[in-house]
C-alpha positions in Angstrom: 66.8 92.6 120.2 67.4 96.4 120.2 68.4 96.2 116.5 65.0 94.6 115.7 63.1 97.3 117.7 65.0 100.1 115.9 64.3 98.5 112.5 60.6 98.1 113.4 60.4 101.8 114.4 62.1 102.8 111.2 59.9 100.4 109.2 56.7 101.9 110.8 58.0 105.5 110.1 58.9 104.5 106.6 55.5 103.0 105.9 53.8 106.1 107.4 55.9 108.4 105.3 55.1 106.3 102.2 51.4 106.4 102.9 51.4 110.2 103.4 53.4 110.7 100.2 51.0 108.4 98.3 47.9 110.3 99.6 49.5 113.7 98.8 50.5 112.6 95.2 47.1 111.1 94.6 45.4 114.4 95.6 47.6 116.3 93.1 46.7 114.0 90.3 43.0 115.0 90.4 41.7 116.2 87.1 41.5 120.0 86.8 39.5 121.9 84.3 41.3 124.8 82.5 39.4 128.0 82.2 40.6 130.7 79.8 39.3 133.9 78.2 40.2 132.7 74.7 37.3 132.2 72.4 37.5 129.8 69.4 35.3 132.2 67.4 37.9 134.9 67.7 40.3 132.7 65.8 37.8 131.7 63.1 36.6 135.3 62.5 39.9 137.1 63.2 39.7 140.8 62.5 42.8 142.8 61.5 42.5 146.5 61.1 44.4 146.3 57.9 41.5 144.4 56.3 39.4 147.7 56.3 41.2 150.6 54.6 40.5 154.1 55.8 40.1 156.5 52.8 39.3 160.2 52.7 36.6 160.1 50.0 35.2 158.1 47.1 37.7 159.6 44.7 40.4 157.4 46.2 38.7 154.2 45.1 40.5 152.8 42.1 38.0 150.1 41.2 34.2 149.7 41.3 32.7 150.2 44.8 29.4 149.7 46.6 28.2 151.5 49.7 27.4 148.7 52.3 26.0 151.0 55.0 26.7 153.3 57.9 28.7 152.1 60.8 29.7 153.5 64.1 32.2 152.7 66.9 32.4 154.0 70.4 34.7 154.1 73.4 33.4 154.7 76.9 34.9 156.3 80.0 33.2 154.1 82.7 34.2 156.1 85.8 35.5 159.6 86.4 38.9 158.3 87.5 39.3 156.1 84.4 41.1 157.2 81.2 39.2 159.5 78.9 37.4 157.9 75.9 39.7 157.3 73.0 38.9 158.3 69.5 41.3 155.7 68.0 39.5 152.9 69.9 36.2 154.2 68.6 37.5 154.3 65.0 38.9 150.8 65.4 35.5 149.6 66.6 33.8 151.2 63.6 36.3 149.4 61.3 35.5 146.1 63.0 31.8 146.7 62.5 32.5 147.5 58.8 34.5 144.3 58.5 31.5 142.3 60.0 29.4 143.7 57.1 32.0 142.4 54.6 33.3 145.9 53.8 36.9 146.5 53.0 37.0 150.3 53.1 35.6 153.0 55.3 35.2 156.8 55.1 34.9 158.4 58.5 32.3 161.2 58.5 33.1 162.4 62.0 33.4 161.7 65.7 31.5 163.2 68.6 32.4 163.5 72.3 29.3 163.0 74.5 29.9 164.2 78.1 27.7 163.1 81.0 26.0 160.6 78.7 22.4 160.5 79.9 21.4 157.9 77.3 24.1 155.4 78.6 24.2 155.5 82.3 27.3 153.3 82.4 29.5 156.0 80.8 30.7 159.3 82.2 31.8 160.2 78.7 31.7 158.5 75.3 33.4 159.1 71.9 31.4 157.9 69.0 32.8 157.8 65.5 30.6 157.5 62.4 31.6 156.2 58.9 30.4 154.8 55.6 31.4 151.2 54.9 32.2 150.3 51.3 33.0 147.1 49.4 35.7 148.1 46.9 36.6 145.8 44.0 40.3 145.1 44.1 42.2 145.7 40.8 44.2 142.8 39.3 47.6 144.4 39.7 47.2 145.1 43.4 
C-alpha cells in the first residue's frame, strides 16, 4: 500500500513538472519579430568612397568631362562635450552627394568651420565642405 502511495505522489509530481515544462516551452515558442537598423535600400544603392575620385583641378581629367553641379557635405558637433566636427566626414558626405548625382569625380573648393551655428540650432559647431561634382568619361585602357 505504501508503495502505491509513493508512486502516486511521484506520478502527481511528474505530471505537474511535465505540465509546467510544457507551458514554459510553449511560451518560448511564441513568434517574435526581429527589428534591425539595416535598410534594404542601403544594399541596393551602396556607396563606396572609391566611386567618386577626388582631384585637384580639371587638368587631371584624362577624358571628356561634364560639370554636374555643386555639392556640399557637413559634420556637426551636437553638444559641447561631443567630438569636434570632422572635416573628413564632411568631405565624405560631399562625395556621397556627388555620387547620388551620378558624378564620379569631385574637386573640393574649400571647407568652412561655423562656430555657434545660429542657423542650425542643433549644432554647436559645423564643418561644411564644398565641391564641384563631375562626370568624367573613363578611357578604354583604364
